[in-house]
C-alpha positions as CSV (number, residue, x, y, z in Angstrom):
1,M,4.2,-34.5,-25.6
2,R,7.3,-36.7,-26.1
3,D,8.5,-34.9,-29.3
4,P,7.4,-31.2,-29.5
5,S,8.3,-31.2,-33.2
6,H,5.7,-33.9,-33.9
7,V,2.4,-33.1,-32.1
8,S,-0.6,-35.2,-32.9
9,L,-4.2,-35.4,-31.7
10,I,-4.7,-38.2,-29.1
11,A,-8.4,-38.5,-29.3
12,K,-11.4,-37.0,-31.0
13,P,-12.8,-33.8,-29.6
14,L,-15.3,-34.4,-26.8
15,P,-18.7,-32.7,-26.4
16,A,-17.7,-31.3,-23.1
17,H,-20.2,-28.5,-22.4
18,K,-23.4,-26.9,-23.8
19,G,-21.5,-23.7,-24.1
20,Y,-18.0,-22.6,-25.2
21,V,-15.1,-23.9,-23.1
22,T,-13.3,-20.9,-21.5
23,S,-10.6,-22.5,-19.4
24,V,-8.7,-25.8,-18.9
25,A,-6.4,-26.9,-16.1
26,V,-4.6,-30.2,-15.3
27,D,-4.0,-31.3,-11.7
28,P,-0.4,-31.7,-10.6
29,G,-0.6,-35.5,-10.6
30,G,-1.7,-35.5,-14.3
31,R,-4.7,-37.6,-13.6
32,L,-7.5,-35.1,-13.8
33,A,-8.4,-32.1,-16.0
34,A,-11.0,-29.5,-15.2
35,T,-12.9,-27.3,-17.7
36,G,-15.0,-24.2,-17.2
37,S,-17.6,-23.1,-19.6
38,G,-20.1,-20.4,-20.8
39,D,-22.8,-22.8,-19.7
40,G,-21.9,-22.0,-16.0
41,T,-20.5,-25.5,-15.3
42,I,-17.2,-27.0,-14.2
43,R,-16.5,-30.5,-15.4
44,L,-13.8,-33.0,-14.3
45,W,-12.2,-35.4,-16.7
46,R,-10.0,-38.5,-16.1
47,I,-6.8,-38.5,-18.0
48,G,-5.9,-42.0,-19.2
49,R,-2.4,-43.4,-19.7
50,S,-2.7,-42.7,-23.4
51,G,-3.8,-39.2,-22.7
52,A,-7.5,-39.9,-23.6
53,L,-10.1,-38.1,-21.6
54,T,-13.2,-39.6,-20.1
55,A,-15.9,-37.8,-18.2
56,A,-15.7,-38.0,-14.4
57,A,-18.8,-38.5,-12.4
58,Q,-19.6,-35.0,-11.3
59,T,-20.6,-31.9,-13.2
60,L,-21.1,-28.8,-11.1
61,V,-23.8,-26.4,-12.2
62,K,-23.2,-23.3,-10.2
63,S,-25.3,-20.6,-11.8
64,D,-26.0,-18.8,-15.0
65,N,-22.6,-17.1,-14.8
66,T,-19.9,-18.1,-17.2
67,V,-16.9,-19.9,-15.5
68,H,-13.9,-18.0,-17.0
69,A,-11.1,-19.5,-15.0
70,V,-10.1,-22.8,-13.3
71,A,-6.8,-23.6,-11.6
72,F,-5.4,-26.5,-9.5
73,D,-3.1,-25.9,-6.6
74,R,0.3,-27.7,-6.6
75,E,-0.5,-29.9,-3.7
76,G,-3.3,-31.7,-5.5
77,R,-6.0,-30.7,-3.0
78,F,-7.8,-27.6,-4.2
79,L,-9.4,-26.3,-7.4
80,A,-10.2,-22.6,-7.7
81,S,-12.8,-21.2,-10.1
82,G,-13.6,-17.6,-11.2
83,S,-16.7,-16.5,-12.9
84,E,-18.7,-13.8,-14.6
85,D,-20.3,-12.6,-11.3
86,G,-16.8,-11.6,-9.9
87,A,-16.7,-14.4,-7.4
88,V,-13.8,-16.8,-6.8
89,R,-14.7,-20.2,-5.4
90,L,-12.6,-22.9,-3.8
91,W,-13.3,-26.6,-4.2
92,D,-11.7,-29.5,-2.4
93,Y,-11.1,-32.5,-4.7
94,S,-8.6,-34.4,-2.5
95,G,-11.1,-37.2,-2.1
96,G,-11.0,-38.1,-5.7
97,E,-13.3,-37.0,-8.5
98,R,-15.9,-35.2,-6.3
99,L,-15.6,-31.4,-5.8
100,T,-16.7,-30.1,-2.4
101,P,-17.2,-26.4,-1.8
102,V,-14.7,-24.9,0.7
103,G,-15.8,-21.8,2.6
104,S,-17.8,-19.0,1.1
105,P,-17.1,-17.4,-2.3
106,L,-14.3,-14.8,-2.3
107,T,-15.8,-11.5,-3.2
108,G,-14.0,-8.3,-4.1
109,H,-13.8,-8.2,-7.8
110,T,-16.5,-6.0,-9.4
111,S,-16.7,-7.8,-12.7
112,Y,-15.6,-10.9,-14.5
113,V,-12.7,-13.0,-13.1
114,F,-10.6,-14.2,-16.0
115,T,-7.5,-15.8,-14.5
116,L,-6.3,-17.6,-11.3
117,A,-3.0,-18.9,-10.0
118,F,-2.0,-20.5,-6.7
119,S,1.4,-19.7,-5.1
120,P,3.7,-22.8,-5.0
121,D,3.0,-23.2,-1.2
122,R,-0.7,-22.8,-1.8
123,R,-1.0,-20.0,0.9
124,I,-1.8,-17.3,-1.7
125,L,-4.2,-17.2,-4.6
126,A,-4.0,-14.5,-7.2
127,S,-7.0,-13.5,-9.3
128,G,-7.3,-11.0,-12.1
129,G,-10.2,-9.8,-14.1
130,D,-12.1,-7.3,-16.1
131,E,-11.5,-4.3,-13.9
132,G,-7.8,-4.4,-14.5
133,V,-6.6,-5.2,-11.0
134,I,-5.1,-8.3,-9.4
135,R,-6.2,-9.4,-6.0
136,L,-4.3,-11.7,-3.6
137,W,-6.1,-14.0,-1.1
138,N,-4.7,-15.5,2.1
139,L,-5.5,-19.2,2.1
140,T,-3.6,-20.2,5.2
141,D,-7.0,-21.6,6.4
142,P,-8.8,-22.4,3.1
143,S,-12.1,-22.5,5.0
144,Q,-11.6,-18.9,6.1
145,P,-9.9,-17.2,3.2
146,A,-9.3,-13.4,3.4
147,M,-8.2,-10.7,1.1
148,L,-4.5,-10.0,1.4
149,G,-3.4,-6.4,1.2
150,Q,-4.5,-3.9,-1.4
151,P,-5.3,-4.8,-5.0
152,L,-2.3,-4.6,-7.4
153,A,-3.2,-1.8,-9.7
154,G,-1.3,-0.6,-12.8
155,H,-2.8,-2.2,-15.8
156,R,-5.1,0.0,-17.9
157,S,-7.3,-2.8,-19.1
158,S,-8.5,-6.3,-18.1
159,V,-6.0,-8.8,-16.7
160,G,-6.2,-12.0,-18.7
161,S,-3.4,-14.1,-17.1
162,V,-1.4,-14.4,-13.9
163,A,1.4,-16.8,-12.9
164,F,3.8,-17.2,-9.9
165,S,7.5,-17.9,-10.2
166,A,8.7,-21.3,-8.8
167,D,9.8,-19.7,-5.5
168,G,6.6,-17.7,-5.1
169,T,8.4,-14.3,-4.8
170,T,7.4,-13.0,-8.3
171,L,4.0,-12.7,-9.9
172,V,3.6,-11.9,-13.6
173,S,0.4,-10.6,-15.1
174,G,-0.7,-10.0,-18.7
175,S,-3.3,-7.6,-19.8
176,A,-5.4,-6.4,-22.7
177,D,-3.5,-3.1,-22.5
178,D,-0.8,-4.8,-24.5
179,T,1.6,-5.1,-21.5
180,F,2.7,-7.6,-19.0
181,R,3.9,-6.6,-15.5
182,V,6.2,-8.2,-13.0
183,W,5.3,-7.9,-9.4
184,N,7.7,-8.4,-6.5
185,V,6.0,-10.6,-3.8
186,P,8.9,-10.6,-1.3
187,R,7.0,-12.1,1.6
188,R,6.5,-8.7,3.2
189,A,3.4,-10.0,4.8
190,L,3.6,-12.7,7.5
191,I,0.8,-15.1,6.8
192,G,-0.2,-17.6,9.4
193,H,-3.2,-16.3,11.4
194,T,-6.7,-17.2,10.3
195,A,-8.4,-14.4,12.1
196,G,-7.6,-10.8,12.9
197,V,-4.1,-10.2,14.4
198,N,-4.6,-8.1,17.6
199,T,-1.1,-7.8,19.0
200,L,2.7,-8.0,18.4
201,G,5.7,-8.1,20.7
202,F,9.5,-8.3,20.0
203,T,12.3,-9.6,22.2
204,R,14.7,-6.8,23.0
205,D,17.3,-8.1,20.6
206,G,14.7,-8.0,17.8
207,R,15.3,-11.6,16.8
208,T,11.9,-13.1,17.7
209,L,8.4,-11.7,17.2
210,A,5.2,-13.0,18.9
211,S,1.8,-12.4,17.5
212,G,-1.7,-13.1,18.8
213,G,-5.1,-12.9,17.4
214,G,-8.8,-13.7,17.3
215,N,-8.4,-17.5,16.8
216,G,-6.8,-17.9,20.2
217,L,-3.4,-18.8,18.8
218,V,0.0,-17.2,19.5
219,R,2.7,-17.5,16.8
220,L,6.4,-17.0,17.0
221,W,8.5,-15.6,14.1
222,S,12.2,-15.6,13.6
223,F,13.9,-12.4,12.5
224,S,17.4,-13.9,12.5
225,D,17.4,-12.9,8.8
226,P,15.4,-9.7,8.9
227,A,14.9,-9.7,5.1
228,H,13.2,-13.2,5.3
229,P,11.3,-13.6,8.6
230,M,9.7,-17.0,9.1
231,A,7.4,-18.8,11.5
232,V,9.1,-21.0,14.1
233,G,7.7,-23.9,16.0
234,K,4.0,-24.8,16.2
235,P,1.4,-22.1,17.1
236,L,0.8,-22.0,20.9
237,D,-2.7,-23.2,21.6
238,T,-4.1,-21.0,24.3
239,G,-7.5,-22.6,24.5
240,G,-9.3,-21.1,21.6
241,D,-10.2,-17.7,23.1
242,T,-9.1,-14.3,21.6
243,V,-5.5,-13.2,22.4
244,N,-5.6,-9.4,23.1
245,A,-1.9,-8.8,24.0
246,V,1.5,-10.5,24.1
247,E,4.8,-9.3,25.5
248,F,8.2,-10.8,26.1
249,S,10.0,-10.3,29.5
250,P,13.1,-8.1,29.3
251,D,15.4,-11.1,29.4
252,G,13.4,-12.8,26.6
253,R,12.9,-16.0,28.7
254,L,9.2,-15.5,29.3
255,L,6.2,-14.6,27.1
256,A,3.0,-13.3,28.6
257,S,-0.3,-13.4,26.8
258,A,-3.6,-11.7,27.8
259,H,-6.9,-13.2,26.9
260,Q,-10.6,-12.5,26.3
261,D,-11.4,-15.3,28.8
262,R,-10.1,-13.1,31.7
263,S,-6.8,-15.0,32.0
264,I,-3.1,-14.2,31.6
265,R,-0.8,-17.0,30.6
266,L,3.0,-17.3,30.9
267,W,5.1,-19.3,28.5
268,D,8.7,-20.5,28.7
269,V,10.3,-19.4,25.4
270,R,13.9,-20.2,26.1
271,D,13.6,-22.8,23.3
272,V,11.3,-21.1,20.7
273,S,11.0,-24.4,18.8
274,H,9.5,-26.0,21.9
275,V,7.5,-23.5,24.0
276,V,5.7,-24.8,27.1
277,P,3.3,-23.1,29.6
278,Y,5.0,-21.7,32.7
279,G,2.8,-22.4,35.7
280,K,-0.9,-21.9,35.8
281,P,-2.8,-19.0,34.2
282,L,-3.1,-15.9,36.3
283,S,-6.6,-15.2,37.4
284,G,-8.2,-12.3,39.2
285,H,-9.7,-10.0,36.6
286,T,-13.5,-10.4,36.2
287,G,-13.5,-9.1,32.6
288,A,-11.4,-9.6,29.5
289,V,-7.7,-8.8,29.9
290,Y,-6.8,-6.2,27.2
291,S,-3.2,-5.3,27.9
292,I,-0.1,-6.3,29.7
293,S,3.3,-4.8,30.4
294,F,6.5,-6.1,32.1
295,S,8.4,-3.8,34.4
296,P,11.9,-3.0,33.1
297,D,13.5,-5.5,35.6
298,G,11.0,-8.2,34.7
299,R,10.0,-8.7,38.3
300,M,6.4,-7.3,37.9
301,L,3.7,-7.6,35.3
302,A,0.9,-5.0,34.9
303,S,-2.5,-5.9,33.3
304,S,-5.6,-4.0,32.4
305,S,-9.1,-5.2,31.9
306,A,-12.7,-4.7,30.9
307,D,-13.5,-4.9,34.6
308,S,-12.3,-1.2,34.9
309,T,-9.2,-2.1,36.8
310,A,-5.5,-2.6,36.4
311,R,-3.5,-5.1,38.4
312,L,0.1,-5.7,39.4
313,W,1.6,-9.2,39.6
314,D,4.8,-10.4,41.3
315,L,6.9,-12.5,38.9
316,T,9.9,-12.8,41.2
317,T,9.3,-16.5,41.0
318,P,7.6,-16.9,37.6
319,G,6.4,-20.4,38.3
320,R,4.4,-19.0,41.3
321,P,3.1,-15.6,40.2
322,A,1.0,-13.7,42.8
323,A,-1.1,-10.6,42.8
324,L,0.5,-7.5,44.3
325,G,-1.6,-5.2,46.4
326,K,-5.2,-4.3,45.5
327,P,-6.6,-3.8,42.1
328,I,-5.9,-0.3,40.8
329,T,-9.2,1.5,40.4
330,G,-10.4,4.9,39.2
331,H,-11.4,4.4,35.6
332,A,-15.1,4.5,34.8
333,G,-15.0,1.9,32.1
334,A,-12.8,-0.7,30.5
335,V,-9.1,0.0,30.8
336,H,-7.8,-0.7,27.3
337,S,-4.1,-0.2,27.8
338,V,-1.3,-0.2,30.4
339,A,2.4,0.5,30.2
340,F,5.4,0.9,32.5
341,D,7.9,3.7,32.1
342,R,11.6,3.0,31.8
343,T,12.1,3.2,35.6
344,G,9.3,0.9,36.5
345,R,8.1,3.4,39.0
346,V,5.4,5.0,36.9
347,L,2.5,3.2,35.3
348,A,0.2,4.7,32.6
349,T,-3.3,3.5,32.0
350,A,-5.8,4.6,29.3
351,G,-9.4,3.6,28.9
352,E,-12.9,3.8,27.7
353,D,-13.7,6.7,29.9
354,T,-11.4,8.9,27.6
355,T,-8.8,9.5,30.3
356,L,-5.1,9.0,30.6
357,R,-3.9,8.2,34.2
358,L,-0.4,8.1,35.7
359,W,0.3,6.1,38.8
360,D,3.2,5.9,41.3
361,V,3.8,2.2,41.6
362,A,7.2,2.4,43.5
363,D,5.3,0.7,46.3
364,P,3.1,-1.9,44.7
365,A,1.2,-2.4,47.9
366,G,0.2,1.3,48.0
367,V,-0.3,2.6,44.4
368,V,-1.2,6.2,44.3
369,P,-2.2,8.5,41.4
370,L,0.5,11.0,40.3
371,T,-2.0,13.6,38.9
372,Q,-5.6,14.2,38.1
373,P,-7.0,12.1,35.2
374,Q,-6.2,13.7,31.9
375,V,-9.1,13.8,29.5
376,A,-7.8,13.0,26.1
377,D,-10.8,12.8,23.8
378,T,-14.6,12.2,23.7
379,N,-14.7,8.6,22.5
380,G,-12.2,6.6,24.5
381,L,-8.5,5.8,24.4
382,W,-7.3,2.5,22.9
383,Q,-3.5,2.5,23.6
384,V,-0.9,4.2,25.6
385,T,2.9,3.9,25.3
386,F,6.0,5.6,26.7
387,S,8.9,7.0,24.6
388,P,12.2,5.2,25.3
389,D,13.5,8.2,27.4
390,G,10.3,8.1,29.5
391,R,9.6,11.9,29.0
392,T,6.7,11.5,26.5
393,V,3.6,9.4,26.4
394,A,1.6,8.7,23.2
395,T,-2.1,7.8,23.2
396,A,-4.4,6.5,20.5
397,G,-7.9,8.0,20.5
398,A,-11.1,6.9,19.0
399,D,-12.0,10.5,18.0
400,N,-9.5,10.5,15.1
401,I,-6.6,12.0,17.1
402,A,-3.4,10.7,18.6
403,R,-1.7,12.7,21.3
404,L,1.7,13.3,22.7
405,W,2.0,14.0,26.4
406,D,5.0,15.8,27.9
407,I,5.4,14.1,31.3
408,T,8.8,15.6,32.2
409,D,6.9,16.5,35.3
410,P,4.5,13.6,35.6
411,R,2.4,15.7,38.1
412,R,1.8,18.3,35.4
413,P,1.4,16.6,32.0
414,T,0.7,18.7,28.9
415,S,-0.5,17.4,25.6
416,R,-0.3,18.1,21.9
417,A,-2.8,16.7,19.4
418,L,-1.6,14.9,16.2
419,G,-4.3,15.4,13.5
420,G,-4.9,14.5,9.9
421,Y,-6.7,11.2,10.6
422,V,-9.9,10.2,8.9
423,S,-10.8,7.4,11.3
424,G,-10.2,6.5,14.9
425,V,-6.6,5.9,16.0
426,W,-6.2,2.3,17.3
427,S,-2.5,1.9,17.9
428,V,0.7,3.8,18.6
429,G,4.3,2.9,18.9
430,F,7.7,4.6,19.2
431,S,10.9,3.6,17.4
432,S,13.8,2.4,19.5
433,D,15.5,5.8,19.3
434,G,12.3,7.7,20.1
435,R,12.6,9.8,17.0
436,M,9.6,8.3,15.1
437,L,6.1,7.5,16.1
438,A,3.8,5.1,14.1
439,S,0.1,5.0,14.5
440,G,-2.5,2.8,12.9
441,T,-6.2,3.5,12.4
442,F,-9.5,1.6,12.3
443,G,-9.6,2.5,8.6
444,G,-6.3,0.7,7.8
445,L,-4.0,3.6,7.3
446,L,-0.5,3.8,8.8
447,H,0.7,7.3,9.8
448,L,4.3,8.1,10.5
449,W,5.5,11.1,12.6
450,D,8.8,12.7,13.2
451,V,8.9,13.3,16.9
452,A,12.6,14.0,17.4
453,D,11.3,17.2,18.9
454,P,8.0,16.2,20.6
455,R,7.0,19.8,20.9
456,R,7.0,20.1,17.1
457,P,5.9,16.8,15.7
458,R,5.8,16.5,11.9
459,P,4.0,14.0,9.6
460,I,6.4,11.9,7.5
461,G,4.9,11.7,4.0
462,S,1.4,10.6,3.3
463,P,-0.4,7.8,5.2
464,L,0.5,4.3,4.0
465,S,-2.0,1.6,3.0
466,G,-1.6,-2.1,2.8
467,H,-4.1,-3.7,5.2
468,I,-7.7,-4.5,4.3
469,G,-9.3,-3.4,7.6
470,G,-8.0,-1.8,10.8
471,I,-4.5,-1.8,12.2
472,G,-4.7,-2.9,15.8
473,W,-1.0,-2.9,16.7
474,V,2.2,-1.3,15.5
475,A,5.7,-2.4,16.5
476,Y,9.2,-1.2,15.5
477,R,11.7,-4.0,15.4
478,P,14.3,-2.9,18.0
479,N,17.3,-1.1,16.7
480,S,16.3,-1.3,13.1
481,R,14.3,0.5,10.4
482,Q,11.7,-2.2,10.2
483,L,8.1,-1.5,11.3
484,L,5.4,-4.2,11.7
485,T,1.7,-3.7,11.7
486,A,-1.0,-6.2,12.8
487,G,-4.4,-6.1,10.9
488,T,-7.9,-7.3,11.2
489,D,-7.3,-8.9,7.7
490,S,-5.3,-11.6,9.5
491,T,-1.9,-10.5,8.2
492,I,1.2,-8.9,9.7
493,Q,2.7,-6.4,7.3
494,V,6.5,-5.7,7.3
495,W,7.5,-2.1,6.3
496,D,11.1,-1.3,5.5
497,L,11.7,2.4,6.4
498,D,15.3,2.4,5.2
499,V,15.0,4.4,2.0
500,E,18.4,3.4,0.6
501,R,17.8,-0.3,1.2
502,S,14.3,0.0,-0.4
503,I,15.8,1.6,-3.5
504,A,18.4,-1.1,-3.8
505,R,15.7,-3.8,-3.5
506,I,13.5,-2.1,-6.1
507,C,16.5,-1.8,-8.5
508,A,17.4,-5.4,-7.9
509,A,13.8,-6.5,-8.6
510,T,13.4,-4.5,-11.8
511,G,16.8,-5.7,-13.2
512,R,17.2,-2.5,-15.3
513,T,17.0,1.2,-15.0
514,L,14.1,3.5,-16.0
515,T,14.9,4.7,-19.5
516,P,14.2,8.2,-20.7
517,R,11.3,6.8,-22.8
518,L,9.7,5.1,-19.9
519,W,10.3,8.1,-17.7
520,S,8.5,10.4,-20.1
521,T,5.6,7.9,-20.1
522,Y,5.1,7.6,-16.4
523,V,6.7,10.7,-14.7
524,S,6.7,13.3,-17.5
525,S,6.2,16.1,-15.1
526,L,9.7,15.7,-13.7
527,P,13.1,16.1,-15.3
528,Y,14.8,12.9,-16.2
529,K,17.2,11.5,-13.6
530,A,18.5,8.0,-14.2
531,P,17.7,5.7,-11.2
532,C,19.6,2.6,-10.0
533,G,23.0,4.0,-11.0
534,G,22.0,4.4,-14.7
535,Q,23.5,7.0,-17.0
């Protein structure tokens, strides 16, 4: 359209479909157009130099369902389609004019899908439809797409259009409720895994995060700018087996990873952009390795396994690690978690047999129990962690209970149950100052607790949701108000617990204050108070 004031028809209308045409999209190269129709087909069209259209070779007859939406990505590789049956489908057209299905249909919508949009980097697909919500999809691996976070709800009628801003941080939606909404998409989810994320670990300075998951990859993330974390370097290929745990050494020079294949691997991470294996994998466990923990001085590593044991490893010379003493036995089932206290003299283990056990490891060659096994629940313990001062232990229990254990005298621990959960507790973690505890559940809820006085723990607000699926790990970024959670939905969610900073970000995103009129519409039960510094 060279002159917008003089628009003319280039060619005669084409008999494109046997039903009405519902949607049209043009690929980024301007060479192909796609149309969707009430006849259940998608058709591709060549766009000539003059702008005239000619039918491409392929017509896709998918079903009897109307195709309401089609959209090309900006890289010129994928086409997405949305239809009357609520499914979103991906097609690869990078080979030319032939569309090849990619993965399985994306299901989640309960009715018609009316609109689709790819983010500029093609890693997220947004879809909106008849039920009035917008869903986001993780396309990091298009062959294994996954739902990203909770649906965006707010519209009171069907969503007919969605579009991303050029930088991908804003999503705009239009609805039959006579409104459009602007959604902040500030990259609060770290997207890069293509299977469930099982584990997280920070360096002590909080500048680097490691994550591991079900696809056998370990990823590193830079938090040099905490507001905009980003992946660094290439994923570490550990051989393709599930990564169950990762942890940095206290000096940040080594990374350890624990694997389903019964091995523990060490990595030289002094240059995070070029990570290399450090020596050969540690072997000795006869079952999957579930958990690892460095001693505070970095000279020992503890591990726990499905083989019902924990082990200690000598890392005095990291290139030549060696087993210390005999395997630590006593649990009557898989040992799911292991952790050192701040002195390095006490080791905690928790396992399938429902018990918490404390061990004196001052002499690694002669490890002895400090107390009788502490029975915590009836369905097994998934994780154990020490508070920063070493006086409290938290455990995550499959029986919908987390517990705080007072181990001021490790030979006489006492416990206090934290309730209010509606599914098993999978993960627990203390903040750097020990005043807060986060816990994640199999049902995908994040619970926060005020544990400044561990004898009187208090829940902080209502449980938070954001993941689609369980939360297998929680990790506070050291010396900050950021909390990260790892989910089976293949994402890492970043939670900002600094209320003032969150308010400032919301005010900056909205660009204006909430007027008395809007206040009366949305929060009429409360007296008006101008937010964001308004009058």
